[in-house]
TIRO-2110 file (N, C-alpha, C; in Angstrom, 1 decimal):
// TIRO-2110
-47.2, 21.3, -6.5, N, 1, A
-48.3, 21.9, -7.2, CA, 1, A
-48.9, 21.3, -8.1, C, 1, A
-50.2, 21.2, -8.4, N, 2, A
-51.1, 20.6, -9.5, CA, 2, A
-51.8, 21.9, -10.4, C, 2, A
-51.4, 21.7, -11.7, N, 3, A
-52.2, 22.6, -12.5, CA, 3, A
-53.1, 21.6, -13.3, C, 3, A
-54.1, 22.6, -13.7, N, 4, A
-55.2, 21.7, -14.9, CA, 4, A
-54.9, 22.4, -16.0, C, 4, A
-54.5, 21.6, -16.8, N, 5, A
-54.5, 21.9, -18.4, CA, 5, A
-55.1, 21.2, -19.2, C, 5, A
-56.0, 21.5, -19.9, N, 6, A
-56.9, 20.9, -20.9, CA, 6, A
-57.3, 19.5, -20.5, C, 6, A
-57.9, 19.7, -19.0, N, 7, A
-58.6, 18.4, -18.5, CA, 7, A
-57.6, 17.4, -18.1, C, 7, A
-56.1, 17.5, -18.3, N, 8, A
-55.4, 16.5, -17.7, CA, 8, A
-54.4, 17.4, -16.6, C, 8, A
-54.1, 16.5, -15.5, N, 9, A
-53.8, 16.9, -14.3, CA, 9, A
-52.3, 16.8, -14.4, C, 9, A
-51.5, 18.1, -14.1, N, 10, A
-50.1, 18.2, -14.5, CA, 10, A
-49.5, 18.5, -13.0, C, 10, A
-48.4, 17.7, -12.8, N, 11, A
-47.7, 18.1, -11.5, CA, 11, A
-46.3, 18.6, -11.9, C, 11, A
-46.2, 19.7, -11.2, N, 12, A
-45.1, 20.4, -11.5, CA, 12, A
-44.1, 20.6, -10.2, C, 12, A
-42.9, 20.3, -10.3, N, 13, A
-41.9, 20.3, -9.0, CA, 13, A
-40.7, 21.1, -9.3, C, 13, A
-40.7, 22.0, -8.3, N, 14, A
-39.3, 22.8, -8.5, CA, 14, A
-38.1, 22.2, -8.0, C, 14, A
-37.1, 21.8, -8.9, N, 15, A
-35.9, 21.0, -8.5, CA, 15, A
-34.7, 22.1, -8.0, C, 15, A
-34.6, 23.3, -8.7, N, 16, A
-33.6, 24.2, -8.1, CA, 16, A
-33.9, 25.6, -8.3, C, 16, A
-33.7, 26.7, -7.6, N, 17, A
-33.7, 27.9, -7.6, CA, 17, A
-32.5, 28.5, -7.6, C, 17, A
-32.0, 29.0, -8.5, N, 18, A
-30.3, 29.9, -8.3, CA, 18, A
-30.4, 31.3, -8.3, C, 18, A
-29.6, 31.8, -7.5, N, 19, A
-29.6, 33.5, -7.5, CA, 19, A
-28.6, 34.0, -8.1, C, 19, A
-28.6, 35.0, -9.2, N, 20, A
-27.5, 35.5, -9.7, CA, 20, A
-27.3, 36.9, -9.4, C, 20, A
-26.2, 37.4, -8.9, N, 21, A
-25.9, 38.9, -8.6, CA, 21, A
-25.1, 39.5, -9.6, C, 21, A
-25.4, 40.6, -10.1, N, 22, A
-24.7, 41.4, -11.0, CA, 22, A
-24.4, 42.8, -10.3, C, 22, A
-23.2, 43.0, -10.3, N, 23, A
-22.9, 44.4, -9.7, CA, 23, A
-22.8, 45.4, -10.6, C, 23, A
-23.9, 46.5, -10.0, N, 24, A
-24.1, 47.7, -10.8, CA, 24, A
-23.5, 48.9, -9.9, C, 24, A
-23.8, 50.1, -10.5, N, 25, A
-23.3, 51.5, -10.0, CA, 25, A
-24.2, 51.7, -8.5, C, 25, A
-25.2, 51.2, -8.1, N, 26, A
-26.0, 51.2, -6.8, CA, 26, A
-26.0, 50.3, -6.1, C, 26, A
-25.2, 49.0, -6.5, N, 27, A
-25.1, 47.9, -5.5, CA, 27, A
-25.0, 46.7, -6.3, C, 27, A
-25.7, 45.6, -5.7, N, 28, A
-26.0, 44.3, -6.4, CA, 28, A
-27.4, 44.2, -7.1, C, 28, A
-27.5, 43.6, -8.2, N, 29, A
-28.8, 43.5, -9.0, CA, 29, A
-29.1, 41.8, -9.1, C, 29, A
-30.2, 41.5, -8.2, N, 30, A
-30.3, 39.8, -8.5, CA, 30, A
-31.1, 39.5, -9.5, C, 30, A
-30.9, 38.5, -9.9, N, 31, A
-31.7, 37.8, -10.7, CA, 31, A
-31.9, 36.1, -10.4, C, 31, A
-33.0, 35.4, -10.8, N, 32, A
-33.5, 34.3, -10.4, CA, 32, A
-33.6, 33.3, -11.6, C, 32, A
-33.0, 31.9, -11.5, N, 33, A
-33.4, 31.0, -12.5, CA, 33, A
-33.6, 29.9, -11.9, C, 33, A
-34.8, 29.2, -12.2, N, 34, A
-35.6, 28.0, -11.8, CA, 34, A
-35.5, 27.0, -12.7, C, 34, A
-35.4, 25.8, -12.2, N, 35, A
-35.0, 24.2, -13.1, CA, 35, A
-36.5, 23.8, -12.5, C, 35, A
-37.4, 23.4, -13.2, N, 36, A
-38.8, 22.9, -13.0, CA, 36, A
-38.9, 21.3, -13.9, C, 36, A
-39.4, 20.5, -13.0, N, 37, A
-40.1, 18.8, -13.7, CA, 37, A
-41.5, 19.0, -13.6, C, 37, A
-42.0, 18.8, -14.8, N, 38, A
-43.5, 18.8, -14.9, CA, 38, A
-43.9, 17.3, -15.2, C, 38, A
-44.9, 16.6, -14.9, N, 39, A
-45.3, 15.3, -15.4, CA, 39, A
-46.9, 15.5, -15.0, C, 39, A
-47.5, 14.1, -15.6, N, 40, A
-48.7, 14.0, -15.5, CA, 40, A
-49.0, 12.7, -14.6, C, 40, A
-48.2, 12.2, -14.3, N, 41, A
-48.0, 10.9, -13.5, CA, 41, A
-48.6, 9.6, -14.0, C, 41, A
-48.7, 10.0, -15.3, N, 42, A
-49.0, 8.6, -16.1, CA, 42, A
-48.3, 8.4, -17.5, C, 42, A
-47.0, 8.6, -17.4, N, 43, A
-46.1, 8.4, -18.3, CA, 43, A
-45.7, 9.7, -19.2, C, 43, A
-46.0, 10.6, -18.8, N, 44, A
-45.5, 12.0, -19.8, CA, 44, A
-44.7, 12.8, -19.0, C, 44, A
-43.4, 13.7, -19.1, N, 45, A
-42.6, 14.3, -18.3, CA, 45, A
-41.8, 15.0, -19.0, C, 45, A
-41.5, 16.3, -18.4, N, 46, A
-40.6, 17.0, -19.2, CA, 46, A
-40.0, 18.0, -18.2, C, 46, A
-38.8, 18.8, -18.6, N, 47, A
-38.1, 19.8, -17.7, CA, 47, A
-38.1, 21.2, -18.5, C, 47, A
-38.1, 22.3, -17.5, N, 48, A
-38.0, 23.5, -18.2, CA, 48, A
-37.0, 24.4, -17.4, C, 48, A
-36.4, 25.7, -18.0, N, 49, A
-35.5, 26.3, -17.3, CA, 49, A
-35.9, 27.7, -17.4, C, 49, A
-36.5, 28.5, -16.5, N, 50, A
-36.8, 29.8, -16.8, CA, 50, A
-36.1, 30.9, -15.9, C, 50, A
-35.6, 31.8, -16.5, N, 51, A
-34.9, 33.0, -15.7, CA, 51, A
-35.7, 34.3, -15.9, C, 51, A
-35.9, 35.1, -14.5, N, 52, A
-36.2, 36.3, -14.5, CA, 52, A
-35.8, 37.3, -13.3, C, 52, A
-36.3, 38.2, -13.1, N, 53, A
-35.8, 39.0, -11.9, CA, 53, A
-36.5, 38.7, -10.4, C, 53, A
-37.4, 38.0, -10.5, N, 54, A
-37.9, 37.6, -9.4, CA, 54, A
-38.3, 36.1, -9.5, C, 54, A
-38.5, 35.4, -8.3, N, 55, A
-38.7, 34.0, -8.4, CA, 55, A
-40.2, 33.3, -9.2, C, 55, A
-41.2, 34.1, -8.9, N, 56, A
-42.4, 33.6, -9.0, CA, 56, A
-42.4, 33.6, -10.8, C, 56, A
-42.0, 34.6, -11.6, N, 57, A
-42.1, 34.5, -13.0, CA, 57, A
-41.1, 33.6, -13.6, C, 57, A
-40.0, 33.5, -13.1, N, 58, A
-39.0, 32.3, -13.5, CA, 58, A
-39.3, 31.0, -13.2, C, 58, A
-40.3, 30.9, -12.2, N, 59, A
-40.7, 29.4, -12.0, CA, 59, A
-41.9, 29.2, -13.1, C, 59, A
-42.6, 30.5, -13.4, N, 60, A
-43.8, 30.0, -14.4, CA, 60, A
-43.3, 29.9, -16.0, C, 60, A
-42.2, 30.6, -16.2, N, 61, A
-41.5, 30.5, -17.3, CA, 61, A
-41.1, 29.2, -17.6, C, 61, A
-40.3, 28.5, -16.3, N, 62, A
-39.9, 27.3, -16.5, CA, 62, A
-41.1, 26.0, -16.5, C, 62, A
-42.1, 26.3, -16.2, N, 63, A
-43.3, 25.5, -16.1, CA, 63, A
-43.8, 25.4, -17.4, C, 63, A
-43.8, 26.7, -18.1, N, 64, A
-44.6, 26.8, -19.4, CA, 64, A
-43.5, 26.0, -20.5, C, 64, A
-42.2, 26.1, -20.2, N, 65, A
-41.2, 25.7, -21.1, CA, 65, A
-41.2, 24.0, -21.0, C, 65, A
-41.3, 23.7, -19.9, N, 66, A
-41.5, 22.2, -19.3, CA, 66, A
-42.6, 21.3, -20.0, C, 66, A
-43.8, 22.2, -20.2, N, 67, A
-44.9, 21.6, -20.4, CA, 67, A
-44.9, 21.6, -22.2, C, 67, A
-44.1, 22.3, -22.6, N, 68, A
-43.8, 22.0, -24.1, CA, 68, A
-42.8, 21.0, -24.4, C, 68, A
-41.9, 20.7, -23.6, N, 69, A
-40.9, 19.9, -23.9, CA, 69, A
-41.2, 18.5, -23.3, C, 69, A
-42.6, 18.2, -22.9, N, 70, A
-42.9, 17.2, -22.5, CA, 70, A
-42.6, 15.7, -23.5, C, 70, A
-42.2, 14.7, -22.8, N, 71, A
-41.9, 13.5, -23.7, CA, 71, A
-42.8, 12.2, -23.3, C, 71, A
-43.2, 11.4, -23.8, N, 72, A
-43.8, 10.0, -23.3, CA, 72, A
-42.9, 9.1, -23.0, C, 72, A
-42.9, 8.6, -21.9, N, 73, A
-42.3, 7.3, -21.3, CA, 73, A
-43.0, 6.2, -20.8, C, 73, A
-42.3, 4.9, -21.2, N, 74, A
-43.3, 3.7, -21.0, CA, 74, A
-43.2, 3.5, -19.3, C, 74, A
-44.5, 3.0, -18.9, N, 75, A
-44.3, 2.3, -17.5, CA, 75, A
-45.0, 1.1, -17.5, C, 75, A
-44.2, 0.1, -17.0, N, 76, A
-44.5, -1.4, -17.1, CA, 76, A
-44.8, -1.7, -15.4, C, 76, A
-46.1, -2.0, -15.1, N, 77, A
-46.3, -2.5, -13.7, CA, 77, A
-45.7, -1.4, -12.8, C, 77, A
-45.7, -0.4, -12.8, N, 78, A
-45.3, 0.8, -12.1, CA, 78, A
-43.5, 1.0, -12.0, C, 78, A
-43.0, 0.5, -13.0, N, 79, A
-41.4, 0.6, -13.1, CA, 79, A
-41.1, 0.5, -14.6, C, 79, A
-39.9, 0.7, -14.8, N, 80, A
-39.3, 1.1, -16.2, CA, 80, A
-39.2, -0.4, -16.6, C, 80, A
-39.3, -0.7, -18.0, N, 81, A
-39.3, -1.8, -18.5, CA, 81, A
-38.1, -2.8, -18.5, C, 81, A
-37.0, -1.8, -18.5, N, 82, A
-35.6, -2.6, -18.5, CA, 82, A
-34.5, -1.6, -18.0, C, 82, A
-33.3, -2.2, -17.8, N, 83, A
-32.2, -1.1, -16.9, CA, 83, A
-31.7, -0.1, -18.3, C, 83, A
-31.6, 0.7, -18.0, N, 84, A
-31.2, 1.9, -18.9, CA, 84, A
-30.1, 3.1, -18.4, C, 84, A
-29.1, 3.3, -19.1, N, 85, A
-28.2, 4.4, -18.7, CA, 85, A
-28.5, 5.6, -19.6, C, 85, A
-28.5, 6.8, -18.7, N, 86, A
-28.7, 8.1, -19.2, CA, 86, A
-27.3, 9.0, -19.0, C, 86, A
-27.3, 9.9, -20.0, N, 87, A
-26.0, 10.7, -19.8, CA, 87, A
-26.0, 12.2, -20.4, C, 87, A
-25.7, 12.8, -19.6, N, 88, A
-25.8, 14.3, -19.9, CA, 88, A
-24.6, 15.0, -19.3, C, 88, A
-23.7, 15.6, -20.1, N, 89, A
-22.4, 16.1, -19.8, CA, 89, A
-21.6, 15.2, -18.6, C, 89, A
-21.3, 15.6, -17.6, N, 90, A
-20.5, 14.8, -16.7, CA, 90, A
-21.6, 13.7, -15.8, C, 90, A
-22.9, 13.7, -15.9, N, 91, A
-23.8, 13.1, -15.0, CA, 91, A
-24.1, 12.0, -15.8, C, 91, A
-24.0, 10.7, -15.1, N, 92, A
-24.5, 9.6, -15.7, CA, 92, A
-25.5, 8.9, -14.6, C, 92, A
-26.9, 8.4, -15.0, N, 93, A
-27.9, 8.1, -14.3, CA, 93, A
-28.1, 6.5, -14.7, C, 93, A
-28.3, 5.6, -13.9, N, 94, A
-28.6, 4.2, -14.1, CA, 94, A
-30.2, 4.1, -13.4, C, 94, A
-31.1, 3.6, -14.2, N, 95, A
-32.3, 3.2, -13.8, CA, 95, A
-32.6, 1.7, -13.8, C, 95, A
-33.1, 1.2, -13.1, N, 96, A
-33.1, -0.2, -12.7, CA, 96, A
-34.8, -0.6, -12.5, C, 96, A
-35.3, -1.7, -13.1, N, 97, A
-36.5, -1.9, -12.5, CA, 97, A
-36.4, -2.4, -11.1, C, 97, A
-37.7, -2.3, -10.4, N, 98, A
-37.7, -2.8, -9.2, CA, 98, A
-39.0, -3.5, -9.3, C, 98, A
-39.3, -4.3, -7.9, N, 99, A
-40.5, -5.2, -7.7, CA, 99, A
-41.3, -4.4, -7.0, C, 99, A
-42.7, -4.7, -7.0, N, 100, A
-43.8, -4.0, -6.5, CA, 100, A
-43.5, -4.0, -5.1, C, 100, A
-43.5, -2.6, -4.6, N, 101, A
-43.6, -2.6, -3.4, CA, 101, A
-42.3, -1.7, -2.7, C, 101, A
-41.2, -1.8, -3.6, N, 102, A
-40.0, -1.1, -3.5, CA, 102, A
-39.9, 0.3, -3.3, C, 102, A
-40.9, 1.2, -4.1, N, 103, A
-40.8, 2.5, -4.0, CA, 103, A
-39.8, 3.1, -4.9, C, 103, A
-39.7, 4.6, -4.7, N, 104, A
-38.6, 5.2, -5.6, CA, 104, A
-37.4, 5.4, -4.7, C, 104, A
-36.3, 4.6, -5.1, N, 105, A
-35.2, 4.8, -4.7, CA, 105, A
-34.1, 5.6, -5.2, C, 105, A
-34.0, 6.8, -4.9, N, 106, A
-33.1, 7.6, -5.6, CA, 106, A
-32.9, 9.0, -4.9, C, 106, A
-31.9, 9.7, -5.4, N, 107, A
-31.5, 11.1, -5.0, CA, 107, A
-32.7, 12.2, -5.3, C, 107, A
-32.6, 13.4, -4.7, N, 108, A
-33.5, 14.1, -4.8, CA, 108, A
-34.2, 14.6, -6.2, C, 108, A
-33.1, 15.0, -7.1, N, 109, A
-33.2, 15.4, -8.3, CA, 109, A
-33.8, 14.4, -9.5, C, 109, A
-33.2, 13.1, -9.2, N, 110, A
-33.9, 11.8, -10.1, CA, 110, A
-35.4, 11.4, -9.6, C, 110, A
-35.4, 11.7, -8.2, N, 111, A
-36.7, 11.2, -7.7, CA, 111, A
-37.8, 12.1, -8.4, C, 111, A
-37.7, 13.2, -8.3, N, 112, A
-38.6, 14.3, -8.8, CA, 112, A
-39.1, 14.0, -10.3, C, 112, A
-38.1, 13.8, -10.9, N, 113, A
-38.4, 13.4, -12.4, CA, 113, A
-39.1, 12.0, -12.4, C, 113, A
-38.8, 11.1, -11.6, N, 114, A
-39.5, 9.7, -11.7, CA, 114, A
-40.7, 9.8, -10.9, C, 114, A
-41.1, 10.5, -10.0, N, 115, A
-42.6, 11.0, -9.6, CA, 115, A
-43.2, 11.4, -10.3, C, 115, A
-42.8, 12.6, -10.9, N, 116, A
-43.6, 13.6, -12.0, CA, 116, A
-43.8, 12.5, -13.4, C, 116, A
-43.2, 11.7, -13.6, N, 117, A
-43.5, 10.6, -14.7, CA, 117, A
-44.5, 9.4, -14.0, C, 117, A
-44.7, 9.1, -13.0, N, 118, A
-45.6, 8.0, -12.4, CA, 118, A
-44.7, 7.0, -12.3, C, 118, A
-43.5, 6.8, -12.0, N, 119, A
-43.0, 5.5, -11.7, CA, 119, A
-43.3, 5.3, -10.3, C, 119, A
-43.5, 4.4, -9.8, N, 120, A
-44.1, 3.8, -8.3, CA, 120, A
-42.7, 3.3, -7.5, C, 120, A
-42.2, 2.1, -8.4, N, 121, A
-41.2, 1.3, -8.0, CA, 121, A
-39.8, 1.4, -8.9, C, 121, A
-38.8, 1.8, -8.4, N, 122, A
-37.8, 2.1, -9.3, CA, 122, A
-36.3, 2.4, -8.5, C, 122, A
-35.3, 1.6, -9.0, N, 123, A
-34.0, 1.8, -8.5, CA, 123, A
-33.3, 2.5, -9.2, C, 123, A
-32.2, 3.5, -8.6, N, 124, A
-31.5, 4.2, -9.6, CA, 124, A
-30.2, 4.5, -8.7, C, 124, A
-29.0, 5.0, -9.5, N, 125, A
-27.9, 5.2, -9.0, CA, 125, A
-27.2, 6.2, -9.9, C, 125, A
-26.8, 7.3, -9.3, N, 126, A
-26.1, 8.4, -10.2, CA, 126, A
-24.6, 8.6, -9.9, C, 126, A
-24.0, 8.7, -10.9, N, 127, A
-22.4, 8.6, -11.2, CA, 127, A
-21.9, 10.0, -11.8, C, 127, A
-20.7, 10.6, -11.3, N, 128, A
-20.4, 11.5, -11.7, CA, 128, A
-20.7, 13.0, -11.1, C, 128, A
-21.1, 13.9, -11.8, N, 129, A
-21.6, 15.2, -11.4, CA, 129, A
-22.8, 14.9, -10.5, C, 129, A
-23.0, 15.6, -9.4, N, 130, A
-24.2, 15.9, -8.4, CA, 130, A
-25.0, 17.0, -8.8, C, 130, A
-24.5, 17.9, -9.6, N, 131, A
-25.7, 19.1, -10.2, CA, 131, A
-26.9, 18.5, -10.4, C, 131, A
-27.9, 19.2, -9.6, N, 132, A
-29.3, 18.9, -9.9, CA, 132, A
-29.9, 19.0, -11.3, C, 132, A
-29.5, 20.2, -11.8, N, 133, A
-29.7, 20.4, -13.3, CA, 133, A
-29.5, 19.5, -14.3, C, 133, A
-28.2, 18.9, -14.1, N, 134, A
-27.4, 17.9, -15.1, CA, 134, A
-28.1, 16.4, -15.0, C, 134, A
-28.2, 16.3, -13.5, N, 135, A
-29.0, 15.0, -13.3, CA, 135, A
-30.6, 14.8, -13.7, C, 135, A
-31.1, 15.9, -13.8, N, 136, A
-32.5, 15.9, -14.3, CA, 136, A
-32.6, 15.7, -15.9, C, 136, A
-31.5, 16.4, -16.5, N, 137, A
-31.3, 16.1, -18.0, CA, 137, A
-31.0, 14.6, -18.2, C, 137, A
-30.0, 14.1, -17.4, N, 138, A
-29.7, 12.7, -17.7, CA, 138, A
-30.5, 11.8, -17.6, C, 138, A
-31.7, 12.0, -16.3, N, 139, A
-32.7, 11.2, -16.2, CA, 139, A
-33.5, 11.2, -17.2, C, 139, A
-33.9, 12.2, -18.0, N, 140, A
-34.8, 12.4, -19.0, CA, 140, A
-34.3, 11.7, -20.4, C, 140, A
-33.0, 11.9, -20.5, N, 141, A
-32.4, 11.3, -21.5, CA, 141, A
-32.4, 9.7, -21.2, C, 141, A
-32.3, 9.1, -19.9, N, 142, A
-32.3, 7.9, -19.9, CA, 142, A
-33.9, 7.4, -20.2, C, 142, A
-34.7, 8.0, -19.7, N, 143, A
-36.3, 7.7, -20.0, CA, 143, A
-36.5, 7.6, -21.4, C, 143, A
-36.1, 8.5, -22.2, N, 144, A
-36.3, 8.6, -23.6, CA, 144, A
-35.7, 7.1, -24.3, C, 144, A
-34.9, 6.5, -23.7, N, 145, A
-34.2, 5.4, -24.3, CA, 145, A
-35.1, 4.2, -24.0, C, 145, A
-35.9, 4.4, -23.1, N, 146, A
-36.5, 3.0, -22.7, CA, 146, A
-37.8, 2.6, -23.9, C, 146, A
-38.0, 1.4, -24.1, N, 147, A
-38.9, 0.7, -24.9, CA, 147, A
-39.4, -0.3, -24.4, C, 147, A
-40.9, -0.5, -24.8, N, 148, A
-41.5, -1.9, -24.0, CA, 148, A
-41.3, -2.9, -24.9, C, 148, A
-41.6, -4.0, -24.4, N, 149, A
-41.6, -5.3, -25.3, CA, 149, A
-42.3, -5.5, -26.6, C, 149, A
-43.5, -4.5, -26.6, N, 150, A
-44.4, -4.7, -27.7, CA, 150, A
-43.4, -3.6, -28.8, C, 150, A
-43.1, -2.6, -28.2, N, 151, A
-42.5, -1.5, -29.1, CA, 151, A
-41.2, -2.0, -29.9, C, 151, A
-40.4, -2.8, -29.3, N, 152, A
-39.3, -3.5, -30.1, CA, 152, A
-39.9, -4.5, -30.9, C, 152, A
-40.9, -5.4, -30.5, N, 153, A
-41.6, -6.1, -31.8, CA, 153, A
-41.7, -5.5, -32.8, C, 153, A
-42.7, -4.4, -32.7, N, 154, A
-43.3, -3.6, -33.8, CA, 154, A
-42.4, -3.0, -34.6, C, 154, A
-41.2, -2.4, -33.9, N, 155, A
-40.0, -1.8, -34.6, CA, 155, A
-39.1, -2.8, -35.4, C, 155, A
-38.9, -3.9, -34.8, N, 156, A
-38.3, -5.1, -35.8, CA, 156, A
-39.0, -6.0, -36.8, C, 156, A
-40.2, -5.7, -36.4, N, 157, A
-41.1, -6.4, -37.4, CA, 157, A
-41.2, -7.9, -37.2, C, 157, A
-41.1, -8.5, -36.0, N, 158, A
-40.9, -9.9, -35.5, CA, 158, A
-41.5, -10.0, -34.1, C, 158, A
-41.9, -11.1, -34.1, N, 159, A
-42.3, -11.6, -32.8, CA, 159, A
-41.3, -12.2, -31.8, C, 159, A
-41.3, -11.8, -30.6, N, 160, A
-40.1, -12.0, -29.6, CA, 160, A
-40.7, -13.3, -28.4, C, 160, A
-41.8, -13.8, -28.8, N, 161, A
-42.2, -14.7, -27.8, CA, 161, A
-41.7, -16.1, -27.9, C, 161, A
END
């Protein structure tokens, strides 16, 4: 789905919808939790987690939270600037730059994050947990560590040419 917010096109993708049942006197009462990734396809990406008694309100809550938690990530020629590891809990994600025309080589959860951020060519490998919620968090942790050549020069105050 694509939403128009303040002139910028925002892509939101549902990663996982979980159903939880609590047993009450009259039977089971269900609630839903939604994990959503949003991005503008141009270097901004975020994730959100929303809970509600129905699916649509939980997705709306997750999208709203994801839009507030968006981070800027660098894109160099359609890929990541360098190899990076991301970790969250038991999940580890390795992101590797790829040549033009490679495409997004990733599992479902990591693919959704990379496509929402705007990466066209990237290689990934996940280790440890295969829980999509934890994989999304690990992927965004990895993307948050990325620095371009120019950013490193500016931070160190030197020329690296």
